[in-house]
Every structure is written in C-alpha cells, then in structure tokens.
N, C-alpha and C positions, 0 to 999 in steps of 0.2 A: 714468493721471494723469501730470502732468509732474514735472519735477525739483523745483520749488518745493514742490509738494504733498508729495512724498516727504521732502524735507529738513525741512519744517515738522513733519510727523508724527514724524520721528526726534527733532527738537528737543523737541517736547512730551513725548515718552517720556523723553528724557534729563532734562528738568527735573522731570518727575513722579517719576522714580526718585531724583533728587537730594534731593527733598523727602520721600523715603521713603513715598510714597503708592502704593497699589495702583491698578490701572486701575479697579477697581470703586469704590474710595473717591473718586478724582478724579471719576469719572462722576457719582457721587452728589452731590458738592459743587457740580458745575456743572449739575446737573439734566439729565443726559443718560443715555441707555441705554449700558451698558458696551460693547455690541456696536458702537455708533456711534463711541465713543471708540477702540475697537480699529481700526476702519476708518480713522480719522484718523491714528492712530499708524503704521499700516502704509502710509500714503500712498495709500490707495484713495479716500478722500473728503476734500475740502477743507472745513474747518470754516466755519460761518457766522460773520458778524461778531459776533453776540451770544455765540457760543460762545468765540471768541477773547477777547472782553472778560472773560468769566467765568474763563477759564483764567488770564489775566493777573492778575486780582484774587486768585484762590485761590493761585496760585504766588508772588504778591507780586513780580512782575517788570514791566518796562516793555515796550512793543511792540517797541522796537529789539532788546532781548535775544532776544525770541522769533524774530525774523527774522535774527539774526546767525548766518550760516552760514559765515563766513570760516574759523574754526578748527574747523569741524565736518566730521567724516568718517563715512562709513558703517562699520559693523562690518568688512565685508570689506576696505575700503580701509585701515583701521587695521591689520588683520592683515597685509596685504601689506607695509605700510611697516615694521612691527615685524620681520617675517621678513627683509626686506632689511637692516635694521640688524644683526640677529643674525648673518646670514650673513657680513657683513663684519667681525665682531668677533673679536678674539683670545680666547684662553681666559680670561685674567684679566678682560677686559671682560664676558664671558659670566657668570663667577662673580659679578661685581658686580651685573649686571642681575638675576640670579637672586635674590640676597639682597634687592635692593630690591623686586622683585615679591612675594617671599614676605612681606616686612615689611608692605607695603601690604595684601596679601591678609589677613594676620593682624589688621590693624586694621579690616577690613570696610569699607573706604572705597569 
C-alpha cells in the first residue's frame, strides 16, 4: 500500500493509544474484527468509508485531524531526529533532556 495508507494507519493507532483504547476495544466499538483493525494500523489495508466514519465518531475527532500528517512522523523517523539532536548536544543539555524524559515517563504520558 501507499504512503497515505501507512500514515493513516499510524495516525489511527496514535489516536487510539491517546484515548487509552486497546486495538481489541476499538475494533469492538466500531464493529470490526481486531485483525482487520491491525491491518489498517499497519498500513496494509485502507479502511472503508464507513469504518473511517465509525473511527471518527468513537475517537471524537474530525476528518481533518485524522488526515493531518504534517506533524506526524513514523517511529523510526522520530528516533533518527532525536538521535541527531542528542549527538549535537553538550553534557548539560543531555542531562536536561534526560530529566525531562524521565519526568514524562514517570507521568505515563
């Protein structure tokens, strides 16, 4: 599948996790098999229009948010950018980043 399908799947996963829903629970709420939702989230399958409408309703978002990929990066891309930032940082900056990340992790955000 194409880049839009992959980005859409990642976006759905991100929004699902933000709403603290498991894949199984979201699939149940939109009347879909969990295996099909998994295919959508992995970018293997493009969701049908009815499925998108159900996802939008359950996650309480609008269509625009679902397709807003501007500030959206894949896991690997985020890691690369973070590593680049860290490599260019001095010791004090690294300590600060470490404290921030640990604080956020402790909050379970």
